[in-house]
C-alpha positions as CSV (number, residue, x, y, z in Angstrom):
1,M,0.0,0.0,0.0
2,D,1.7,3.3,-1.2
3,D,0.8,6.9,-0.6
4,R,-1.1,7.2,-3.9
5,Q,-3.4,4.3,-3.0
6,I,-4.0,5.7,0.5
7,L,-4.8,9.2,-0.8
8,D,-6.6,8.4,-4.1
9,R,-8.6,5.5,-3.0
10,P,-9.3,5.7,0.7
11,D,-12.4,3.5,0.5
12,E,-10.2,0.6,-0.7
13,V,-7.6,0.9,2.1
14,E,-7.4,-1.9,4.6
15,I,-6.8,0.3,7.8
16,D,-5.0,-2.4,9.9
17,A,-2.8,-3.6,7.1
18,S,-1.9,-0.1,6.1
19,V,-1.0,1.0,9.6
20,E,1.1,-2.0,10.1
21,K,3.0,-1.4,6.9
22,I,3.7,2.3,7.8
23,A,4.7,1.3,11.3
24,A,7.1,-1.3,9.9
25,E,8.6,1.3,7.6
26,F,9.2,3.7,10.4
27,R,11.0,0.9,12.4
28,A,13.1,0.0,9.4
29,G,13.9,3.8,8.8
30,F,14.9,4.1,12.5
31,E,17.1,1.1,12.3
32,Q,18.9,2.8,9.4
33,V,19.2,6.0,11.3
34,A,20.8,4.1,14.2
35,R,23.6,3.2,11.9
36,I,24.7,6.8,11.6
37,D,27.4,7.1,14.3
38,R,28.3,10.8,14.1
39,P,26.7,14.2,13.7
40,A,24.9,14.5,10.4
41,V,23.7,17.3,8.0
42,T,21.0,16.7,5.4
43,L,21.4,18.2,1.9
44,F,18.4,18.8,-0.4
45,G,18.2,20.1,-4.0
46,S,17.2,19.2,-7.6
47,A,17.3,15.7,-8.9
48,R,17.8,17.1,-12.4
49,A,21.2,18.9,-11.8
50,L,23.8,17.3,-14.0
51,E,27.4,16.4,-13.1
52,G,29.5,19.4,-13.7
53,S,26.6,21.9,-13.2
54,K,27.1,24.5,-10.5
55,P,24.4,22.9,-8.1
56,Y,25.9,19.5,-8.4
57,E,29.5,20.7,-7.9
58,D,28.5,22.9,-5.1
59,A,26.7,20.0,-3.2
60,R,29.8,17.9,-3.9
61,S,32.0,20.5,-2.3
62,V,29.7,21.0,0.7
63,G,29.4,17.1,1.2
64,R,33.2,16.8,1.1
65,L,33.7,19.6,3.7
66,F,31.2,18.0,6.1
67,A,32.9,14.7,5.7
68,E,36.3,16.1,6.3
69,A,34.9,17.7,9.5
70,G,33.9,14.2,10.7
71,W,30.2,14.5,9.9
72,A,27.8,12.2,8.0
73,V,26.0,13.5,4.9
74,I,22.4,12.6,4.3
75,T,20.5,13.1,1.0
76,G,17.5,11.7,-0.7
77,G,19.7,9.1,-2.4
78,G,18.8,10.1,-5.9
79,P,20.6,11.8,-8.8
80,G,21.5,15.5,-9.2
81,V,22.3,17.5,-6.1
82,M,21.7,14.4,-4.0
83,E,24.4,12.5,-5.9
84,G,26.8,15.5,-5.7
85,G,26.3,15.5,-1.9
86,N,26.8,11.8,-1.5
87,R,29.7,11.7,-3.8
88,G,31.5,14.5,-2.0
89,A,30.9,12.8,1.3
90,Q,32.6,9.8,0.1
91,E,35.5,11.7,-1.5
92,G,36.0,13.3,1.9
93,G,36.2,10.0,3.7
94,G,32.9,10.4,5.5
95,L,29.7,8.5,5.9
96,S,27.4,9.0,3.0
97,V,23.6,8.2,3.5
98,G,20.9,8.0,1.0
99,F,17.2,7.8,1.9
100,N,15.4,7.3,-1.3
101,I,11.7,7.0,-2.2
102,K,9.8,4.9,-4.7
103,L,8.3,7.1,-7.4
104,P,6.4,6.1,-10.5
105,H,8.7,7.9,-13.0
106,E,12.0,8.9,-11.7
107,Q,14.5,8.9,-8.7
108,H,16.9,6.1,-9.3
109,G,19.5,5.7,-6.7
110,N,23.0,6.9,-6.8
111,R,26.0,4.8,-6.3
112,Y,27.7,6.9,-3.7
113,C,25.9,5.9,-0.5
114,D,27.4,3.8,2.3
115,I,23.9,3.5,3.9
116,A,21.0,3.3,1.5
117,Y,17.3,2.7,2.2
118,T,14.3,3.3,-0.1
119,F,11.0,4.3,1.4
120,D,7.4,3.8,0.2
121,H,5.9,6.7,2.2
122,F,7.1,10.2,2.1
123,Y,6.3,10.9,5.9
124,A,8.4,8.1,7.2
125,R,11.2,9.4,4.9
126,K,10.8,12.9,6.2
127,V,11.2,12.0,9.8
128,C,14.4,10.1,9.0
129,F,15.8,13.1,7.2
130,V,15.3,15.3,10.5
131,R,15.7,12.7,13.2
132,P,19.7,12.2,12.8
133,A,20.4,15.7,11.4
134,E,21.9,18.7,13.1
135,G,20.9,21.1,10.2
136,F,19.8,21.3,6.6
137,V,21.7,22.8,3.6
138,I,19.3,23.5,0.8
139,F,20.4,23.9,-2.8
140,P,18.2,25.1,-5.8
141,G,15.5,22.6,-6.5
142,G,11.7,22.3,-7.2
143,F,8.6,21.5,-5.2
144,G,10.1,18.6,-3.2
145,T,13.1,20.9,-2.2
146,L,10.6,23.6,-1.2
147,D,8.5,21.1,0.7
148,E,11.5,20.1,2.9
149,L,12.5,23.8,3.4
150,F,9.2,25.0,4.6
151,E,8.6,21.8,6.7
152,S,11.9,22.4,8.5
153,L,11.1,26.0,9.1
154,T,7.7,25.1,10.5
155,L,9.3,22.6,12.9
156,I,11.7,25.3,14.1
157,Q,8.9,27.9,14.3
158,T,6.8,25.6,16.5
159,G,9.7,24.6,18.7
160,T,9.6,21.0,17.7
161,I,13.3,21.1,16.8
162,L,15.8,23.4,18.5
163,Y,19.2,24.8,17.5
164,F,18.5,23.6,14.0
165,P,20.2,25.8,11.2
166,V,18.7,25.9,7.7
167,V,21.2,27.1,5.1
168,L,19.9,28.3,1.7
169,F,22.8,27.7,-0.8
170,D,23.0,30.0,-3.9
171,S,21.8,33.5,-3.1
172,D,20.9,34.3,-6.6
173,Y,18.4,31.5,-6.7
174,W,16.9,32.0,-3.3
175,G,17.3,35.8,-3.1
176,E,13.6,36.6,-4.0
177,M,12.5,34.6,-0.9
178,V,14.5,36.6,1.5
179,E,11.5,38.5,2.8
180,W,9.8,35.1,3.5
181,I,12.6,33.6,5.4
182,R,13.7,36.1,8.1
183,G,16.8,35.4,10.0
184,E,18.0,32.5,7.8
185,L,21.4,32.4,6.2
186,L,22.0,32.7,2.5
187,T,25.4,31.7,1.1
188,D,27.4,30.7,-1.9
189,D,30.4,29.6,0.1
190,P,30.7,26.0,1.2
191,E,32.9,27.0,4.1
192,V,30.2,29.3,5.3
193,A,27.6,26.5,5.1
194,L,29.9,24.2,7.1
195,R,30.7,26.9,9.7
196,H,27.0,27.9,10.3
197,V,25.9,24.3,10.9
198,L,28.9,23.4,13.1
199,E,28.4,26.6,15.3
200,C,24.7,25.8,15.9
201,H,25.5,22.2,16.7
202,E,28.0,23.4,19.3
203,L,25.3,25.7,20.8
204,R,22.8,22.8,20.9
205,R,25.3,20.4,22.6
206,A,26.2,23.1,25.2
207,A,22.5,23.7,26.0
208,L,21.9,19.9,26.4
209,E,24.9,19.5,28.7
210,Q,23.5,22.4,30.8
211,G,20.2,20.6,31.1
């Protein structure tokens, strides 16, 4: 039972079987998350960015820098920006994680993931993007990228997650949204993206140690 069946044909859904399947997927996702043995950052962006393009190579640089800093890099496990981030993480000697999703027409997995898992349900996947992450770096993308962006901002606004930086990468692309996203950081510099997430992570750790 996938999301399309649940949403398009609710009268045909077997409730108990559907709930059991979703619960099993959350468990499987959490088991994969438990394999991440270090701080992690999640990168989002277009699946259509080609190798050699600016978004792909920027994500590759950011992924490599985080890996060199001892962090894991999580992506949606697909092509484009996701592949760039995972590839950079492996090139930097870090842990590269891909949480993919079954889609009817796209999103094949990339070959640069040390941990790879494919979800059936978007909501289980979303939780596993946030649960192990200390922050998001968001590259140019489409509706899926915007969905992840605004969901993360909503979690921050409601206090569901704390000390959680969201970095928008490529100020030309995101510039028109500045008035919508008060107080968030825009950058074109991989070092700035790295530094901002690391600084917020240290603040969060210090706050937790203080109780």
